[in-house]
Each structure stands twice: as structure tokens, then as C-alpha cells.
C-alpha positions as CSV (number, residue, x, y, z in Angstrom):
1,M,-0.3,0.2,0.3
2,S,2.7,1.9,0.7
3,E,4.4,1.1,-2.3
4,S,1.1,2.1,-4.5
5,N,0.8,5.8,-2.3
6,A,4.1,6.7,-3.4
7,A,3.3,5.6,-7.5
8,L,0.4,7.7,-6.4
9,E,2.4,10.6,-5.3
10,R,4.8,9.8,-8.2
11,A,2.0,10.2,-11.0
12,V,0.2,12.9,-8.8
13,R,4.0,14.7,-9.2
14,E,4.6,13.7,-12.7
15,T,0.9,15.4,-13.8
16,N,1.6,18.5,-11.5
17,W,4.9,19.1,-13.5
18,R,3.4,18.6,-16.6
19,F,0.0,20.7,-16.0
20,R,3.0,23.7,-14.5
21,L,5.2,23.0,-17.7
22,L,1.8,23.2,-19.7
23,G,1.1,26.2,-17.9
24,L,4.7,28.0,-18.2
25,L,4.7,27.3,-21.9
26,A,1.2,28.9,-22.4
27,L,2.9,31.8,-20.5
28,L,6.0,31.7,-22.8
29,G,3.2,31.5,-25.4
30,I,1.3,34.7,-24.9
31,A,4.2,36.1,-23.7
32,V,5.8,35.5,-28.1
33,L,2.2,36.5,-29.3
34,A,2.3,39.3,-27.5
35,A,5.7,40.2,-28.6
36,V,5.0,39.2,-32.2
37,I,1.9,42.0,-32.3
38,L,3.7,44.5,-30.8
39,V,6.4,43.7,-33.1
40,Q,4.0,44.2,-36.3
41,Q,2.8,47.2,-34.8
42,R,5.7,48.9,-34.8
43,T,7.0,47.9,-38.5
44,D,3.3,49.0,-39.2
45,D,3.8,52.1,-37.9
46,A,7.0,52.7,-39.1
47,R,5.9,51.7,-42.6
48,D,3.0,54.6,-42.2
49,R,5.2,57.3,-41.0
50,A,7.4,56.6,-42.9
51,I,4.8,57.0,-46.4
52,A,3.3,60.4,-44.6
53,L,7.0,61.9,-44.3
54,Q,7.6,60.6,-48.2
55,Q,4.4,62.3,-49.5
56,H,5.3,65.3,-46.8
57,T,9.0,66.0,-48.4
58,F,7.1,65.6,-51.9
59,E,4.4,68.4,-51.0
60,V,7.5,70.6,-49.8
61,I,9.6,70.1,-53.3
62,I,6.3,70.4,-55.5
63,R,5.3,73.8,-53.3
64,A,8.5,75.7,-53.6
65,N,9.1,74.7,-57.3
66,Q,5.4,76.2,-58.2
67,L,6.5,79.3,-56.0
68,S,9.2,79.8,-58.3
69,G,6.6,79.1,-61.7
70,A,5.1,81.9,-59.9
71,I,7.6,84.7,-59.2
72,S,9.0,83.6,-62.9
73,S,5.4,84.3,-64.2
74,A,4.9,87.4,-62.6
75,E,8.2,88.4,-63.7
76,A,7.7,87.9,-67.0
77,A,4.4,89.4,-67.0
78,L,6.1,92.5,-65.5
79,G,8.4,92.4,-68.5
80,R,6.0,92.6,-70.7
81,Y,3.8,95.3,-69.3
82,V,7.3,97.4,-69.2
83,V,7.9,97.0,-73.1
84,S,3.6,97.2,-73.2
85,A,2.4,99.7,-70.9
86,D,-0.9,97.9,-71.1
87,K,-2.6,98.1,-67.6
88,N,-4.4,94.4,-68.4
89,L,-0.5,93.1,-68.2
90,G,0.1,95.2,-65.3
91,R,-2.9,93.7,-63.4
92,Q,-1.6,90.2,-64.9
93,Y,1.7,91.2,-63.0
94,A,-0.2,91.9,-59.4
95,D,-2.0,88.5,-60.0
96,Q,0.8,86.7,-60.3
97,W,2.6,88.0,-57.5
98,T,-0.1,87.8,-55.3
99,R,-0.5,83.8,-56.7
100,A,3.2,84.0,-55.3
101,G,2.5,85.5,-51.9
102,D,-0.2,82.9,-51.6
103,Q,2.1,79.8,-52.7
104,L,4.8,80.9,-50.0
105,A,1.6,81.1,-47.3
106,K,1.1,77.4,-48.1
107,L,5.1,76.5,-48.2
108,R,5.5,77.8,-44.8
109,Q,2.2,76.1,-43.3
110,I,3.1,72.8,-44.4
111,T,6.5,73.2,-42.6
112,I,5.3,74.6,-39.3
113,D,6.7,70.8,-37.5
114,N,10.4,72.1,-38.9
115,P,11.9,74.7,-37.5
116,A,15.2,74.9,-39.8
117,Q,12.9,75.1,-42.7
118,Q,11.0,77.7,-40.9
119,A,13.8,80.2,-40.2
120,E,14.7,79.6,-44.4
121,L,10.9,80.6,-45.1
122,A,11.2,83.3,-42.9
123,R,14.4,84.8,-44.7
124,L,12.8,83.4,-47.9
125,K,10.0,86.0,-47.0
126,Q,12.3,88.7,-46.4
127,A,13.5,87.8,-49.8
128,F,10.3,87.9,-51.7
129,D,9.5,91.3,-49.7
130,A,12.4,92.8,-51.0
131,R,11.9,91.1,-54.4
132,G,7.8,92.5,-54.2
133,K,9.3,96.1,-53.7
134,E,12.0,96.2,-56.7
135,L,9.7,94.8,-58.9
136,G,6.5,97.3,-57.6
137,D,8.8,100.0,-57.8
138,T,9.7,99.0,-61.5
139,A,5.4,98.5,-62.4
140,L,5.0,102.2,-60.5
141,Y,7.4,103.4,-63.0
142,S,5.1,102.1,-66.2
143,A,2.3,103.7,-64.4
144,Y,3.7,106.9,-64.1
145,Q,4.5,106.4,-68.1
146,R,8.1,106.7,-67.2
147,H,8.8,104.2,-69.9
148,R,13.0,104.5,-69.8
149,D,12.8,104.1,-65.9
150,A,10.9,101.5,-65.8
151,W,12.8,99.6,-68.7
152,G,15.7,100.2,-66.7
153,S,14.8,99.8,-63.8
154,Y,13.5,96.0,-65.0
155,Y,17.0,95.2,-66.7
156,K,18.6,96.2,-63.1
157,V,16.5,94.4,-61.5
158,R,16.4,91.1,-63.4
159,Q,19.5,89.8,-61.9
160,S,19.4,91.6,-58.3
161,E,20.5,90.3,-54.9
162,A,16.7,90.2,-54.1
163,R,16.4,87.5,-56.4
164,T,19.7,85.4,-55.8
165,R,18.3,85.8,-52.6
166,V,14.7,83.8,-53.2
167,E,16.5,81.1,-55.3
168,A,19.1,80.6,-53.0
169,T,16.8,79.8,-50.1
170,L,14.5,77.9,-52.5
171,A,17.2,76.1,-53.1
172,R,18.0,75.1,-49.8
173,V,14.6,74.2,-48.9
174,V,14.2,71.5,-51.5
175,N,17.7,70.3,-50.5
176,A,17.0,70.0,-47.1
177,E,13.7,68.1,-47.8
178,R,16.1,66.0,-49.9
179,V,18.0,65.1,-47.2
180,L,15.2,64.9,-44.9
181,L,13.6,62.2,-47.2
182,Q,17.4,60.0,-46.9
183,Q,17.3,60.2,-43.2
184,R,14.1,59.2,-42.4
185,T,14.3,56.6,-45.2
186,R,17.3,55.4,-43.4
187,D,15.8,55.2,-40.1
188,A,12.5,53.3,-41.3
189,S,15.0,50.9,-42.9
190,E,16.7,49.8,-39.6
191,L,13.7,49.5,-37.8
192,I,12.1,47.4,-40.2
193,E,15.1,44.7,-40.3
194,N,15.8,45.0,-36.5
195,S,11.9,44.0,-35.9
196,S,12.5,41.4,-38.9
197,L,15.8,40.3,-36.8
198,A,12.9,40.0,-32.9
199,S,10.6,38.2,-35.2
200,R,12.4,35.4,-36.0
201,I,13.8,35.1,-32.8
202,L,10.6,34.9,-31.5
203,T,10.0,32.0,-34.3
204,V,12.4,29.9,-33.2
205,F,11.4,30.3,-29.4
206,G,8.2,28.8,-30.6
207,V,9.5,26.2,-32.5
208,L,10.8,25.0,-28.7
209,I,7.4,25.5,-27.3
210,V,4.3,23.1,-28.7
211,L,1.3,25.2,-28.7
212,G,3.5,28.7,-29.0
213,A,5.5,27.2,-31.2
214,V,2.4,26.7,-33.9
215,I,1.3,30.3,-33.0
216,L,3.8,31.9,-33.2
217,G,4.6,30.4,-36.7
218,W,1.6,31.3,-38.0
219,M,2.4,34.5,-36.8
220,A,5.5,35.1,-37.8
221,I,4.2,33.6,-41.7
222,Q,1.5,36.6,-41.7
223,A,3.8,39.2,-40.5
224,Q,6.3,37.8,-42.9
225,G,3.6,38.6,-45.6
226,E,2.7,41.9,-44.2
227,R,6.0,42.7,-44.2
228,A,6.2,42.0,-48.0
229,V,3.2,44.0,-48.8
230,A,4.7,47.2,-46.8
231,D,8.0,46.5,-48.8
232,A,5.4,46.0,-52.4
233,E,4.0,49.3,-51.5
234,A,7.1,51.6,-50.4
235,N,8.8,50.2,-53.7
236,T,5.2,51.3,-55.7
237,E,5.6,54.6,-53.8
238,R,9.1,54.8,-54.7
239,A,8.4,54.4,-58.2
240,R,5.5,57.1,-57.9
241,A,7.8,59.6,-56.4
242,E,10.3,59.2,-59.0
243,E,7.7,59.7,-61.7
244,L,6.6,62.8,-59.9
245,E,10.2,64.4,-60.2
246,Q,10.7,63.3,-64.0
247,A,7.6,65.3,-63.8
248,V,8.6,68.4,-62.0
249,E,11.9,68.0,-64.2
250,Q,10.0,68.0,-67.4
251,A,7.7,71.0,-66.5
252,T,10.6,73.0,-65.3
253,A,12.1,72.8,-68.9
254,Q,9.4,73.3,-70.3
255,L,8.9,76.6,-68.1
256,R,12.5,77.6,-69.0
257,A,11.7,77.1,-72.7
258,E,8.3,79.4,-72.0
259,V,10.4,81.6,-70.8
260,Q,13.2,81.9,-73.3
261,E,10.6,82.3,-76.3
262,R,8.6,84.9,-74.0
263,I,12.0,86.8,-74.1
264,V,12.3,86.7,-77.8
265,A,8.7,87.8,-78.0
266,E,9.4,91.1,-76.1
267,E,12.1,91.7,-78.0
268,Q,10.6,91.8,-80.9
269,L,7.6,93.4,-79.6
270,R,10.3,96.5,-78.1
271,Q,11.4,96.4,-81.5
272,A,8.0,97.2,-83.2
273,H,7.0,99.5,-80.6
274,K,10.9,101.1,-80.9
275,M,9.9,101.8,-84.5
276,E,6.6,102.8,-83.9
277,A,7.7,105.5,-81.6
278,V,10.2,107.1,-84.1
279,G,7.7,107.2,-86.6
280,Q,5.6,109.3,-84.3
281,L,8.4,111.4,-83.1
282,T,9.4,112.2,-86.4
283,G,5.7,113.0,-87.9
284,G,5.5,115.6,-84.8
285,I,9.2,117.0,-85.2
286,A,8.8,117.7,-89.3
287,H,5.2,119.3,-88.4
288,D,7.1,121.9,-85.2
289,F,9.9,122.3,-88.0
290,N,8.1,123.3,-90.5
291,N,6.2,125.3,-89.0
292,M,9.3,127.3,-87.3
293,L,10.3,127.4,-90.8
294,A,7.6,129.1,-92.3
295,V,8.0,132.0,-89.4
296,V,11.6,132.3,-90.8
297,L,11.6,132.2,-94.5
298,G,8.2,134.4,-94.2
299,G,10.2,136.5,-91.7
300,L,13.1,136.7,-94.4
301,E,11.1,137.1,-97.5
302,L,9.5,140.1,-96.3
303,A,12.3,141.4,-94.7
304,K,13.9,141.3,-98.4
305,R,10.8,142.9,-99.8
306,Q,10.7,145.7,-97.5
307,M,14.6,146.2,-98.2
308,H,13.9,146.3,-101.7
309,I,11.4,148.9,-101.6
310,G,12.7,150.6,-98.9
311,G,10.3,149.3,-96.8
312,P,10.7,150.4,-92.7
313,G,9.4,147.2,-91.9
314,A,12.5,144.9,-92.7
315,H,14.1,144.9,-89.4
316,K,10.8,143.7,-87.4
317,H,10.1,140.8,-90.3
318,I,14.1,139.7,-89.3
319,E,13.1,139.9,-85.8
320,N,10.2,137.8,-86.6
321,A,12.2,135.7,-88.6
322,M,15.0,135.5,-85.6
323,E,11.8,134.5,-83.0
324,G,11.7,131.4,-85.2
325,A,14.8,129.8,-85.3
326,N,15.4,130.8,-81.8
327,R,12.0,128.5,-81.2
328,A,13.6,125.7,-83.5
329,A,16.8,126.0,-81.4
330,A,14.9,125.3,-78.3
331,L,12.7,122.2,-79.6
332,T,16.1,121.1,-80.8
333,R,17.7,121.3,-77.4
334,R,14.1,119.9,-75.6
335,L,14.7,116.8,-78.0
336,L,18.5,116.5,-77.0
337,A,17.6,116.7,-73.2
338,F,15.0,114.1,-74.6
339,S,17.3,112.0,-76.1
340,R,19.5,112.0,-72.6
341,S,16.4,110.7,-70.5
342,E,17.1,113.9,-68.2
343,P,13.7,115.8,-66.7
344,L,13.6,119.2,-67.2
345,L,15.1,121.3,-64.7
346,P,12.8,123.0,-61.9
347,E,12.5,127.1,-62.0
348,A,10.9,130.0,-60.4
349,V,7.3,130.6,-61.9
350,E,4.7,133.0,-61.7
351,A,1.4,130.7,-61.9
352,G,-0.4,133.6,-62.9
353,K,2.0,134.2,-66.0
354,L,2.0,130.6,-67.1
355,I,-2.0,130.3,-67.5
356,Q,-2.0,133.6,-69.4
357,G,1.0,131.9,-71.6
358,M,-1.4,128.9,-72.2
359,S,-4.7,130.7,-73.0
360,D,-4.2,130.0,-77.0
361,L,-2.6,126.7,-76.6
362,L,-6.0,125.4,-74.7
363,D,-8.0,127.2,-76.9
364,R,-6.8,125.4,-80.0
365,T,-6.3,122.2,-78.0
366,L,-10.0,122.0,-76.6
367,G,-11.7,123.6,-79.6
368,D,-14.4,126.3,-80.2
369,T,-16.9,124.5,-78.5
370,I,-15.6,124.8,-75.1
371,A,-15.3,128.7,-73.6
372,V,-12.1,128.5,-71.9
373,E,-11.9,131.3,-69.0
374,T,-8.1,132.1,-67.7
375,R,-8.3,134.2,-64.6
376,P,-4.7,135.3,-63.2
377,G,-4.8,135.7,-59.8
378,E,-3.2,139.2,-58.1
379,G,0.2,139.1,-56.7
380,D,3.7,137.7,-57.6
381,W,4.3,134.8,-55.8
382,R,6.3,132.4,-57.6
383,I,6.2,128.6,-57.4
384,W,9.7,126.2,-57.5
385,V,8.5,123.4,-60.3
386,D,9.0,122.0,-63.7
387,R,7.6,124.3,-66.1
388,H,7.0,121.9,-69.0
389,Q,5.5,119.7,-66.9
390,L,3.1,121.8,-65.0
391,E,1.8,122.9,-68.5
392,N,1.3,119.5,-69.4
393,A,-0.5,118.7,-66.0
394,L,-2.9,122.1,-66.5
395,L,-3.5,120.7,-69.9
396,N,-4.1,117.2,-69.1
397,L,-6.6,119.0,-66.4
398,A,-8.4,120.7,-69.5
399,V,-8.9,117.6,-71.7
400,N,-10.3,115.5,-68.9
401,A,-12.8,118.5,-68.2
402,R,-13.5,118.6,-71.8
403,D,-14.5,114.7,-71.6
404,A,-16.6,115.2,-68.7
405,M,-18.2,118.1,-70.2
406,N,-19.1,115.8,-73.7
407,G,-17.0,118.4,-75.7
408,R,-19.4,121.1,-74.3
409,G,-19.0,123.8,-71.3
410,T,-17.1,126.0,-69.5
411,L,-13.3,125.2,-68.6
412,T,-12.4,128.3,-65.7
413,I,-8.6,127.8,-64.9
414,W,-7.6,131.0,-62.2
415,S,-4.7,131.6,-59.9
416,G,-4.7,132.4,-56.4
417,T,-2.5,132.9,-52.7
418,K,-3.9,130.9,-49.7
419,V,-1.5,130.2,-46.6
420,L,-2.6,127.0,-45.1
421,A,-2.1,125.6,-41.5
422,E,-0.7,122.0,-40.7
423,G,-2.8,119.2,-42.3
424,E,-5.5,121.8,-43.8
425,V,-4.9,120.0,-47.1
426,G,-3.5,116.4,-47.4
427,E,0.4,116.3,-46.6
428,C,1.1,120.1,-47.0
429,A,2.9,121.9,-44.5
430,A,2.0,124.9,-42.8
431,G,2.8,128.3,-44.5
432,D,2.4,130.3,-48.0
433,H,1.1,128.0,-50.7
434,V,0.1,128.9,-54.7
435,T,-3.0,127.7,-55.6
436,I,-4.1,127.0,-59.2
437,G,-8.0,125.7,-60.1
438,V,-9.1,124.1,-63.1
439,A,-13.0,123.9,-62.9
440,D,-15.7,122.8,-65.0
441,T,-19.7,121.9,-65.8
442,G,-19.5,118.6,-66.8
443,C,-21.2,115.5,-65.1
444,G,-19.0,115.2,-61.9
445,M,-18.0,112.3,-60.2
446,T,-19.2,110.1,-57.6
447,S,-18.4,109.3,-53.9
448,D,-16.9,105.4,-55.5
449,V,-15.2,107.3,-58.3
450,L,-13.1,109.7,-56.5
451,E,-11.9,107.6,-54.0
452,R,-9.9,105.6,-56.9
453,V,-9.8,108.4,-58.9
454,F,-5.8,108.9,-58.4
455,E,-4.6,104.5,-58.8
456,P,-2.9,104.1,-62.0
457,F,-5.4,102.1,-65.0
458,F,-8.0,103.6,-63.1
459,T,-10.1,105.0,-65.9
460,T,-14.1,106.0,-66.6
461,K,-13.8,106.4,-70.1
462,P,-14.5,103.6,-72.7
463,V,-12.1,101.2,-73.5
464,G,-9.8,102.9,-76.1
465,Q,-10.4,106.6,-74.9
466,G,-8.2,106.3,-71.8
467,T,-5.3,104.4,-70.1
468,G,-6.0,105.8,-66.7
469,L,-2.5,107.2,-66.0
470,G,-3.3,110.9,-66.2
471,L,-4.5,112.0,-62.8
472,S,-1.8,109.4,-61.4
473,Q,0.9,111.1,-63.4
474,I,-0.3,114.2,-62.0
475,F,-0.5,113.6,-58.9
476,G,2.7,112.3,-58.6
477,F,4.1,115.3,-60.0
478,V,2.8,117.6,-57.6
479,R,3.6,115.0,-54.9
480,Q,7.4,115.9,-56.3
481,S,7.2,119.2,-55.9
482,G,6.1,119.3,-52.7
483,G,2.2,119.8,-53.2
484,E,-0.8,118.3,-53.1
485,I,-4.3,118.3,-54.7
486,G,-7.9,119.1,-53.8
487,I,-11.4,117.9,-55.4
488,D,-14.5,119.2,-55.1
489,T,-17.0,117.7,-56.8
490,K,-21.0,116.6,-57.2
491,P,-22.6,114.3,-59.7
492,G,-24.1,116.7,-62.0
493,Q,-22.7,120.0,-60.3
494,G,-18.9,119.8,-62.3
495,T,-15.8,119.4,-60.8
496,V,-13.0,121.7,-59.6
497,V,-9.5,120.8,-59.3
498,T,-7.1,122.8,-57.8
499,L,-3.5,122.2,-57.2
500,Y,-1.3,123.9,-54.0
501,L,2.3,124.2,-54.5
502,P,4.4,126.0,-51.8
503,R,5.4,129.4,-52.4
504,Y,9.2,129.5,-53.5
505,L,10.9,132.5,-51.7
506,G,14.0,132.0,-53.8
507,D,15.5,134.8,-56.6
508,A,13.6,134.9,-59.3
509,G,16.6,133.7,-61.7
510,S,17.4,134.9,-64.9
511,E,14.6,135.9,-67.4
512,R,14.4,134.3,-70.5
513,V,15.9,136.3,-73.7
514,E,14.0,136.5,-76.4
515,A,15.0,137.3,-80.0
516,G,16.0,140.6,-80.3
517,T,16.4,141.4,-77.0
518,E,19.8,141.3,-76.4
519,A,22.5,144.0,-76.7
520,E,24.3,144.8,-79.2
521,P,27.8,142.3,-78.5
522,V,31.0,144.6,-78.4
523,A,34.4,143.1,-78.6
524,T,36.7,144.3,-75.5
525,R,39.6,144.0,-77.9
526,K,40.6,142.7,-81.3
527,L,41.9,139.3,-81.0
528,S,43.3,137.3,-83.8
529,I,41.3,134.0,-83.5
530,L,41.7,130.3,-85.7
531,V,38.3,128.8,-86.4
532,V,38.6,125.5,-86.9
533,E,35.0,123.4,-88.6
534,D,34.7,121.1,-91.2
535,D,31.4,122.3,-92.0
536,P,31.8,125.3,-95.0
537,R,28.7,127.1,-94.4
538,V,28.9,127.0,-90.7
539,L,32.4,128.1,-91.0
540,S,32.0,131.0,-93.1
541,A,29.0,132.0,-90.9
542,T,31.3,132.1,-88.2
543,L,33.9,133.8,-89.2
544,G,31.8,136.6,-90.4
545,A,30.3,137.0,-86.9
546,L,33.8,137.5,-85.4
547,A,34.5,139.5,-88.2
548,E,31.6,142.0,-87.3
549,L,32.4,141.6,-83.6
550,G,36.1,143.4,-84.1
551,H,38.4,140.1,-83.9
552,Q,40.9,138.8,-87.3
553,A,39.7,135.9,-87.7
554,T,41.3,132.5,-89.7
555,G,39.3,129.8,-91.3
556,C,40.7,126.2,-90.9
557,A,38.3,123.5,-92.8
558,D,40.5,120.4,-91.6
559,P,41.7,119.4,-88.2
560,L,44.5,117.7,-89.3
561,E,45.8,121.3,-91.0
562,A,45.1,122.8,-87.9
563,A,49.1,123.1,-87.2
564,H,50.4,124.5,-90.4
565,A,47.7,127.1,-90.2
566,I,48.7,128.1,-86.9
567,D,52.4,128.5,-88.2
568,G,51.4,131.0,-90.8
569,L,49.9,133.1,-88.6
570,D,51.7,136.6,-86.7
571,A,50.0,135.9,-83.4
572,L,47.2,133.7,-82.0
573,D,45.2,134.1,-79.0
574,A,42.5,132.1,-79.3
575,I,41.1,128.9,-81.3
576,V,37.2,128.1,-82.1
577,S,36.9,124.5,-82.6
578,D,34.1,121.9,-83.3
579,V,34.1,118.5,-81.2
580,L,33.0,115.9,-83.7
581,M,34.9,116.2,-87.3
582,P,36.3,113.9,-89.6
583,G,39.6,112.5,-89.4
584,Q,40.1,114.2,-86.0
585,T,37.6,115.3,-83.0
586,G,38.3,119.1,-81.7
587,P,39.6,117.8,-78.4
588,E,42.1,115.4,-80.0
589,M,43.2,118.2,-81.9
590,I,44.1,119.8,-79.5
591,A,45.4,117.5,-77.4
592,A,48.1,117.0,-80.7
593,L,49.2,120.1,-80.7
594,G,50.1,120.3,-77.2
595,E,53.1,122.5,-76.2
596,R,52.5,125.0,-79.2
597,I,49.1,127.0,-77.9
598,D,50.2,126.9,-74.5
599,G,48.4,130.3,-73.3
600,V,46.3,130.3,-76.2
601,A,42.3,130.4,-75.4
602,V,40.5,127.2,-76.5
603,L,36.7,127.1,-77.0
604,F,35.0,124.4,-77.8
605,V,31.6,124.1,-80.3
606,T,29.1,121.5,-80.6
607,G,25.9,120.6,-81.2
608,F,25.5,117.7,-79.5
609,A,24.1,117.1,-76.5
610,G,26.3,116.4,-73.0
611,E,27.9,117.2,-70.5
612,V,29.8,120.1,-70.9
613,D,32.1,120.1,-68.1
614,A,32.7,116.1,-69.5
615,E,36.7,114.8,-69.3
616,I,37.5,115.4,-72.8
617,F,36.8,119.2,-72.7
618,R,39.4,119.6,-69.8
619,G,37.8,122.5,-68.1
620,R,37.7,124.4,-70.7
621,P,34.4,126.3,-72.4
622,V,31.7,124.8,-74.6
623,L,29.5,126.7,-76.6
624,R,25.9,125.1,-78.2
625,K,24.6,125.2,-81.8
626,P,22.9,127.9,-82.7
627,F,24.3,130.4,-81.2
628,T,23.9,134.4,-81.5
629,M,26.7,136.8,-82.0
630,A,26.1,138.1,-78.1
631,A,26.2,134.7,-77.4
632,L,29.5,133.9,-79.1
633,A,31.2,136.8,-78.1
634,R,30.4,136.1,-74.4
635,A,32.0,132.5,-75.3
636,V,35.2,134.1,-76.3
637,D,35.1,136.3,-73.3
638,E,34.8,133.6,-71.2
639,A,37.7,131.4,-72.7
640,I,40.2,134.5,-73.1
641,E,39.5,135.2,-68.9
642,L,40.4,131.2,-68.3
643,E,43.1,131.1,-70.0
644,A,44.2,133.9,-68.2
645,R,43.3,132.6,-64.5
646,R,44.7,128.9,-65.8
647,S,48.3,130.2,-67.1
648,P,49.8,132.0,-63.8
649,R,48.3,129.0,-62.0
650,E,50.3,126.3,-64.5
651,A,53.1,128.5,-64.0
652,A,53.1,128.7,-60.1
653,E,53.3,124.6,-60.6
């Protein structure tokens, strides 16, 4: 019995050991199963994060390229606008630049979780704003019809520092995303490899466990299958990313080709506009010169007839001819100043006299159906403005008033004086101001129109009848002159536009000398002068003028023969030389003569525009063609005095 109990106890002990072993195996199997599940979840999460981060990186790169494309489109639209001055192209530029700003905002939004990229995008925003200011300034030049300034500004900012910063920052953003993509891909691969290793170890433990081995083996097979699916999906996403990258490269290449084609088209359009402008300018110049030549020829013919019959009016007709010639010379000077793209200089102007002088011009411009009333104010307050720009501003206001009256009505222009308090009218400073008013009896303006009246390209005229730039240009001119514009208008009651310009308290300056008013020139002493001029008519006229002034003048038609001509003279006090001549220029001739003309005064004569103190003249005086005898006499005296001052100084040195 004791043996039976011992056997029972051994059986119980063996059974308990097996149950305990089974329980332990069960616990181990559960642990292995939990470990496999945990590894699988980590693998899935790593895969999902890797895919999401890859998609995020591709989105950032695409957004950056879209931003670059939008900026290029805006710059191209601005180029077309600068060339054509078409307001629709100006709006296209504004829309494209706004779209580029939206792309930048979206790019900053999707990279908000990356502080490094946020810092780069902050610098990109600064460069973007700087680039926008450069392009905006160029657009304003075109808005104010300062086309040459707009063209020069556009070519200047094409390769500006701001543009370089924008492109470099965009490149850094894209490169950083690519580096980040590589790092994330490596991290995901390492995590997947570690998870695979743990799964294999757990599978070995499962084989040693009966029930757990089966379960763990099944889980391992399932995990392997899921990993295969993940690998396949990753390969698919990788192929898709490569396709997207190729698409981006193709789109970039296409965009560059379009930009190049656009540049060629813009150049052709610019050339066409240039030729059209030359044609229009030629016609206008021919018309003005015909009018002036008619005055000259008519005056000379009448003077000839009066001299033939001994009439007393010959002198008057000659004065009229000289006035016409002086006006032609003034027109030439304006054209030369225009060719240099230089603004006219401001001067002291009496508004009342200017309005009186424009009366005939306004009558001819506005037509017989518009009654023009001019009321110059009392007093002699002057303003410091560009006379021609002020005349153009008043003429623009008059034309706008005519259109507002539909060609019939009364236009009134007056001037006056007013003492303004600080901030009484716009941004005008406190003090004395001259007022110039333009009033019409037209349709007036609504409050909505009045709010936008100074905006570039805004116009109420039908398409093709107005650019919307007239009032904006007047506004810019008045602001540049330190003044302000006031508008008083009501629908159906007409409009009053008042210019407030600060009073000028300086000297009035030299007045313009009209033809026939100069005093008769008298030479202070008789000089021996050599005249070098390749044009025989100009040479003859200059020799005659110097002889009339009492000087002994000798002519030379070839600058290369000047040295031989000097050898034949007993004395030489001054040389009067043209600047541009075949074979040798005037300054080159003077330099070649060297010490042979020490102490001899030199006067250059030219009909071209340019700076009179240019280095080639070496500080010697320059006389502009055409010139009067009085101007020639003054220039010769100035050259003699200048040489007299130079000689003692050079001797002392």
C-alpha cells in the first residue's frame, strides 16, 4: 500500500509538473504572441510614418517649385507690362505676384513642424518682400509712363540680390527636404530590420514551445507576408516619387523654354514699339519744324521785299525770323534733353503768367465748343516747379474736363494764394501756397470714383479712349514738387481740381532772353582767332560773326591742317573748334598741338547733347549750336578770361 501511495504521489507529481510545464509553455506562448503583435504594430507604424513623411517631403518640393514658377510668371508679366504699358498686363503681374505670395504662405504652413525650414522660409519671405518692392517700383515707373526708367529698372532688377536670395533659399529648402527624406528612409529601414530580427528570434522560441511554436510560427508567416506587402507598397511609392520628380523636371524644362520664347517675343515687341515711336516722333518733329521754318522763311522774304522797296518794316520781319529760329533751337535742345532721358530742371514760375501764356494753346486744343476762361490771380508769388511738366499737368486736366463735359461747356482756370495750416490740405506743410484751379461744368464724380481717381490704370472712359494714367501722373508730379491736390465734385454739378504748391521765396533767376532783345555785342579788344570747322557754311558764318565783332579770324576746314594754319599766323590769341569732325575730333586736335598753343584760349562749339564739363574738354568752355553773336562774344570772352587765370596757376606749379 505504501508502494501504491508512493506511485500515486509520483504520478501526481509528474502530472503537476506537466501541468505546470504546460502552464509555463502557455505563458511563454502568450508572451511570444504579444511580442509578435507588438513588433508588427511597430513595423506598421514605422512604415506609415515613412510613407507619410515621404509624401510630406514631395509636397514641400512641389510647393517650392510652384512658388518658383509663380515668381517667374510674375516677372515675365511685369516685363510685358514694362514693354507695352498695357494696364491689363499690369493687372496680370499683380495677380501673378499675389499667387506667388499664396504659394509661399502654403509652403510655410506645411513646414510648420520643422523649425529649421521655418527659419529658411522666414529668410525667403524677407527676400520675397524685397523682390516684390523692386518689381513694384518698376511697375510704378510704367504706371507713371516713365518708360525708359521702367525699362532701365527692369533690366537692373533682373539679376538683383533679392532675386538671387530667393532662388538660393528655395534651393536650400528643396535640398534640406531631400536630405531629410534620405535620413527618414534610413531610419525606417533600420527599424524594419530590427523588427525582423526580433520576429525570427521569437519564431525560434516558438518552435521549442508546442502550442506556442505553432501560434508563433503562424504569426511569423503572417508578419512576413505583411512585410512583403509593405515592401511592395514602398516600392510602388518609390516609383511614384520618381515619376513625380521626372514630371517636375519636365515641367521646369518646359517653363524655361516658355520663358526663353517669351523673352524673344518681348524683344521683338519692344523693337516694334520703338520703330512706331520713332515714326510718331519724326512726324511731330517735322510738323513743328515746318511751322518754325515757315516763320523764318516768311520773315526773311518779307524783310527782303521791304529792303528792296526801302520800307521801314525790314527790321521787324528780321526779328520775327530770328524768333522762329530761336524757337527751332529751343525745340532741338528739348529733343536732345529727351534723348538723354533727363528731366527738365525746375525753375521759379509765376502761375498767373503761365496760365496767360497757355490761353491760346488751350483754345486750340479744346476746340470752339469749349469756352475757356483764365483768371490769373493778383500778386507775384512764385513756385519752384518744372515749367513744362506743370503745363502738361494743366493741359491734362483741361482735356479731362472737356471729356467730362462731352465737348460742350465752360472751363475755368485761375491762380491764387492761400496760407495753409498744418494738415489743412492733405500732407501740405503749414505756410504760404500758390493755388491753381481747374473747374468744369461737366458731369462730376461719384464718391466711389473719387476714392480711386488717382489709382494707376483706373479710368471711367470707354476702352481705347483712356489709359487711367493722367491723374496718377499729375498726382506724382505735384507730390514731387512738395504740393497736394484737392478735388471738389458732386454728380451733375461739375468738378473743381485745385493744385496747392508751396511758395518759392528764392531769387527769380535769369529770365529768358527773346530773339531781338539781346544788346548789341561789342568786342573788348581785337583778337587773332583760328576757327576750325569742317562744315563750310558754319565756318563761313562763324568767321563773319567774329569779323563783325571786330576780331581777326582765320578759317581751317580740316583739323589735321590746324598746325600748318597756326604756322602761317603772326599771332594767335584763341582757337574756336568744332567737337566732332572727320579725321580728328576737336579735343584730340587740341591735345596734339600740345605746347604749341600754350597760353592760347580754347573754345569748343558743338551741336550735340552732353555734359559740358566732360573730361575730354578738360574744363574748357563749350558753346552750344545754334548760337547768336552775343552768345559767341560772351563765350570768347569767357575762354580768354579762363586761360588768363589758368596760365599764372600753371606757371606757379
